[in-house]
N, C-alpha and C positions, 0 to 999 in steps of 0.2 A: 539161970545162966549156965551155959554149957561149959564144963571144965575141961573137956577133951583138948581143945587147942592149947590151953595153958599147960596141961600135963605133958603134951607132946613137945612143947617148947622147952620145958624144964628137962625132959629126957634128952633132947638134942644138945642142950647146953651142957648137961652133965657128961654126955659122951665126948663132947669136944674138949672140955677141961680135963677129963680123965685121960684122954689121949695125950694132951700136953704134959700132964704130970708124969705119965709113964715115959715120955721122951726125955724129960729133964732128969728123971731118976736114972735112966740108962746112960745119959751123958756124964753123970757124976761118978759112975762106977769106973774103976781103973780098967783100961783096955784100949782097944783101937778106936773106939768111939771118942774117948777122952783125948787120945793122941790127935785125932782129926780136928777136934775143937781147938786144941792148942796150935796146930798148924794153921788153922783158919785165923786165929787171933794174931799170929805172927805175920801172916800174909796181909791182914788188915792194917797192922802197924806199918809194914813196909810200903803198902800202897799209899797210906797217908803221907809218909815222908816223900815218896816219889811224886805225889801230887804237887807238893810245894816246889820241889826241885825242877821238875819239868814244866810246871806252870810259869815260873819265872823265866825259864829259857824260851818258852813259846812267846811270852810277852815281849821279850827283847827282840826275838826274831821277827815278829810281826811289825814292830815299830820301824824296822829297817826296810820294810817292803812298801812300795808305793803303787798307786793305780789299781788297788783291789776294789772290787765291787762290794756293795753292801751285803749281799747274801753270803759272800765269802767271809767277810768279817764276822757276820752273825754266826756262821758255822764254827769259826775258830773260837768264838766266845763260848758257845755251847760245849765244845770239846774241852776247853779249859776248865769249865765248871765241873765237868764230870770225869776229870782225869783220875781221881781216886778210884771211882767205880770201874773205870776202864782198866786201870792197873790191877785191881783186885780180880777182875774177870780173867785177864791175861795170865797172871801168876798162878791163880788157883786152877785154871784150865791146864797149864803146863804141868803143875804138880800132879793133877789128877791123871793125865796121860802117862806120866812117868810111873806113878804108883800102880796104874793098871797093868803096866808091862812088867814090873818087877815083883809085885806081890799079889795077894789074893784080891779079887775085885771088891769083896765085902769090906776090905780094910780102907777103901777110899770112896765108898759110895756117898758119904756125907759131904766130902769135898766136892764131888761131882754135882751134888744137888745145889750147893751154894754157888758153884761156878756157873751152872746153867741158869740159876735164878738171877745172878748178877748180870749175865749176858742179856737175859730178857729185860731186866730193868733198864739197861743201857738202850736197847732197841725201843722200848716204850718211851723213854725220855726224848729221843730224837723224833720218833713218829708223832708224838703229841704236839710238836711244833707246828704241825699242819692245822691245828685248831687255833684260830686267830683270837677268839675271845679268851682273856686270861682266866676268869672264873671257870668257864667251861673246860679250858685246857687243864687246870688243876684238878677238876673233878674227874676228867677222863684219865689223867695220869695216875692219880691215886687209886681210882677204881681198878684200872688194869694192873697196877702194882700189887694191890691187895689180892686180886684174883690169881695172879701168877704165883704169889707167895703161898696161898692156900693150895694151889694146884701142885706145886712142887713138894709141899709138905703132906700131900695126900689127905687133906681134910676138907676138900671142897664139898663133898656130899653132906657131911655133918653140919657145916656152916650154912649151906644152902637150905637144909631141912629146918634149921633153927630160924633163919630169916624168913623162910616161907611160912612158918607157923605164926609169925607176928603179922597178922592180917586184919583188915577191916572188912566186915561183911555187912552189906546193905542189900537185902533181898537176894537177887541173883548176882549182884555185883560184888566182886571180891578183889581187894587191893592189898597186897602184901609188901613188906619192906623189900624183899628180894625183887619183886616186880618193879618197884620204884627205882632201885639202884640199877637194875639191868636196863630199864628204859632210859635212864639218864645217860648211861655209858653208850648204849646203842645209838641214841639220838645224837649225842655228841660226835660220834664217829661218822654217822650219816651226814650231819651238818658239815663236817670237814670235807667230805667227798662232794657235797652239793656246792660248797664254796669254791672248790677247785674247778668244778665243771662250769659254774656260773661265771667265774672270772675268765676262763678260756673263751666262753661264748661271748661275754661282754667285750673282750679284746677284739674278737673277730667283728663284732657289730660296729665298734668305734672305728675300725679301719676301713669300713665300707663307706666310701665318699658319696654313694648314691642315696644314702639315708640322711635326712636332715638332722641337725643336732638335737632338736626337740624329740624327734621320733627315736633317735638313738637312746636318749635318756629313758623314754617310755619303754622301749624294747628291753633295755638292760634291767629296769625295775621289774618288768613282767617276768623275765627269765629268772631273776633272783627269787621272786615270790613263788614261782612255780616249783623250782628245785627245792627250796627250803620247805615248802608245804608238803611236797612228796616225801622228803626226808623225815619230816615230823610224823606223818601218818604211817610211813613204813616202819619207823621205830616203834610206834605204839602197837602196830599189828605184830611186829616181830617178837615182842615179849608177851603177846597173848592178852592184852588189855582190851576188853570189849567196851566201846564207847556208847553203845545203845542204852545202857543203863543210866547214863548221865544226860540223856536227851532232854528230859523235862527240866533238870537243874540248869543245863546250859542255856535253854530257852529263856528261863527267868533271868539268868545272869545277863543274857544278851539284851533283854529289854531294859534292864537297869543301866547297862553300859551305853545303850543307845541314847538315853537321856543325858547321862553324864558326859559322854564324849561327843556331843553334838557339834561343837566347834571343831574338834579334831577331824570328825568325818567330813564336815563342810570343807575344811582345808584340803583333805585328801581328794575329795571329788573335784574341787577347784583345780588342784594340781594336775589331775588327769585331763580335765578340759583344756588347760593351758598347753599341755603336751600334744593333745590331739589337734587343736585348732592352730597351733604354731604361732600364736600371737606374741609369745615371748619365748626366747630360746637362749641358751648359754652364749655369752659374748655380746648380747645386745646392750645398747646404751639406753637407759630409761631414766625418766624423772617421775617421781611420785611424791607430791607435796614438795617439801624442801629437800628431799633426798635425790641426788643425782649420782649415778654410778653405773657400773657394769654388772650384768648378771654373771656371777661366777658359777653357781650350781643351782639346779632345780631339784628340790627334795620333795618328799611325800607330803610334808606339812608346811614348808616355807621355801622361799627363794633367797639365796645369798647374794646381796648387792654390795659391791666394794666401791667406795668413793675414792676421789683423788687424794684425799688425805690419809688413806689407808684404813679407814673405819669400815667394818663389815656389818651391814644391817641384815637382820633376818626378818624378812617381810612375809607375813602369812599369805598363803596362796589366795585366800578369800579376798584380801585387800586388792590383789592384782586383778581379780575378776570384777569386783563391785566398784572399785575406785577408778578415778580418771588417771590413766597412765600414759605418759608421753614416751613412745618408743622411737628413739631417734634413728634407729636402723632396722625398722620392721620390714618394709618392702625393698629399700635400698639404703645405701650409706650416705646419700647426698643430703647435706644439711645447709639451710640458708641462715645466715647470721646478719643481724642488723645492728649498726652502731650509729649514734647520734652525735653531732658536733655543731658548732656555730662559728661564723667568721664576722668580721666587722662590715658595716654597711659600705665602707669605702672600697672594699675589695670586689673585683669583678666576679660575679657568681659563675659565669661561664668558665673562667680560668680555675676557680675553686673546684668545680665539678670535675674538670679534666684532671687536675692535679690529684684529687682524691681517688679517682679511678686508677690512675697510674701508680699511685702509692700502694693501693690494695693489691694490684697485679704483681708487684714486686715482692710480696710477702710469701714465704714458703707455706705450703698447704692450701693456699687460695687457688681455686680452679681457674684456669685460663679459658677453657672452652665454654664455661658458664660465666661470661664476663661480668665483673662487678658493675653496678649502676649506682648513680648518686642523684638525688632529687632534693629540691627545696621543699620543705614541709611547713614553713611558716616564717613570719617576720616577728622576732622577739623584741623585748624592750631594749636590748643592747646588742643584738646580733641577728644575722640571717641564719635560720636553723636549717640544717641538712640531715638527710638520712643516707647512709652508705650501706648497700647490700652486697654481700658476696657469698660464694658457695665453697663448702669443703666436702670431702668424701671420707674423712676419717674422724668421726666424732669420738672414737675411743682415744684419740690423742689429746682430748681436752678441748673445752670451749673458751674458758676464761683466758688461757694463754694465747690463743689465736686472736682474740679480741684485743688483748694488750699489745700484741705485735703490730696489728693494723693501726691502733692509736699511735704507737711510737713512730710508725712510718709516716702517718699524717703529720705528726709534730715536726719531723725532720724535713719533710717536703715543704710545709708551710713556712718554716723558718728560712729555708733556702730561697724561697720566692717572695719573702716579705709579706706573707699573708698573716694577718694578726688574728688571734683568738681573743675576743674581748671578754671582759668580766664586768659585772655590775658596778657602776660608780654613783656616788651620791654627793651632792653639794649642800653644805650646811651654812646658813647665814645667821649671824648673831645680830639681833636688833637692839636698839637702845644706845649703841655706841655711835658717835658721830662718824667715826671711821669704820665703815662696814668691813668686816673681816670675812673672807671666804675661805672655807676649809674643804678640801676635796679628800675623799676617801675611796 
């Protein structure tokens, strides 16, 4: 075992702690260093008090405002959370400028360090809001805060040497703690830039009316995958990590993942096929088994289908490819609906057909240029059976409700013209009684 990395790590750690002990000893000795520490403590207490006073005032002031957008409200919330740090930066900065003018610069350098550090912390806190993912945002924020603190305390080199000495060596491949931390921070920042660019590009694509909805989804997914992939590999290269040493290991892992993620890959490929052939697109009305609803979104693994009762079904893309899907609005939005009814044998079938067609025409959403038709489909036990066919062009408005409206129109029309809708009747005779009793039901 080579002891040199361990010895180097211990030397770096000793140098770091030795510098910290010397700094603490210097602050405990009477003099301007101690006075600066006392001034900073007083400024911190004053900032804490101003944080609560001004925070309550801002909260009352915002409640009196109306019509603000969400990004303005979020900005006020972030400012309110960091009022203490903002006040500390402002007060310590003013004291530093005054002491620089009235006394020797060495008597206020410590205040200047903490004022600059607090200002950098405030900037990092607001800049980190560009990172949408909460865990990644916290990682980037804390990483930059720690780096800024070490930089202002002039101990970056010692800490970097210590973290770089904690490394894993496998052949020519070397991975240190410093490289991992740097890679995570750099990749987080690049991901934020990639997200901003991809969102701007996606917004432009969605505004282009010449691109179909399904191709818009495919283009947006492609742009996001491209930019995030570029950000990841740029982040890896920026910190000097060589991925060629992991080629064999990544190949073995890929084979294992291929078997384990077979269904996931199948859904992913099915989703790409759906987007390319445009068989299903956002906004379409589909039926799959007992599920009837609207395609809300098309994802990489599943399609979101929202039904009339507000339920959201996540249907795997593979089911949309292999199953029998009824797309009510694939080539056009015209849908023909059929309803069945019966009338008594004593009613004129010619009049019944005419009244049924007129009743359907008078219902909203029923198309007039595709005129409804009514036909006799059979002679039942107690009624003459009919079928009424009509067309609509907005299946997104629902199918059950339009059928119900047409049935209601038929009821009103038949009642007005004395057309009866029969129901089955049975006659029961009781034998053995000299007076036969007939009971109808």
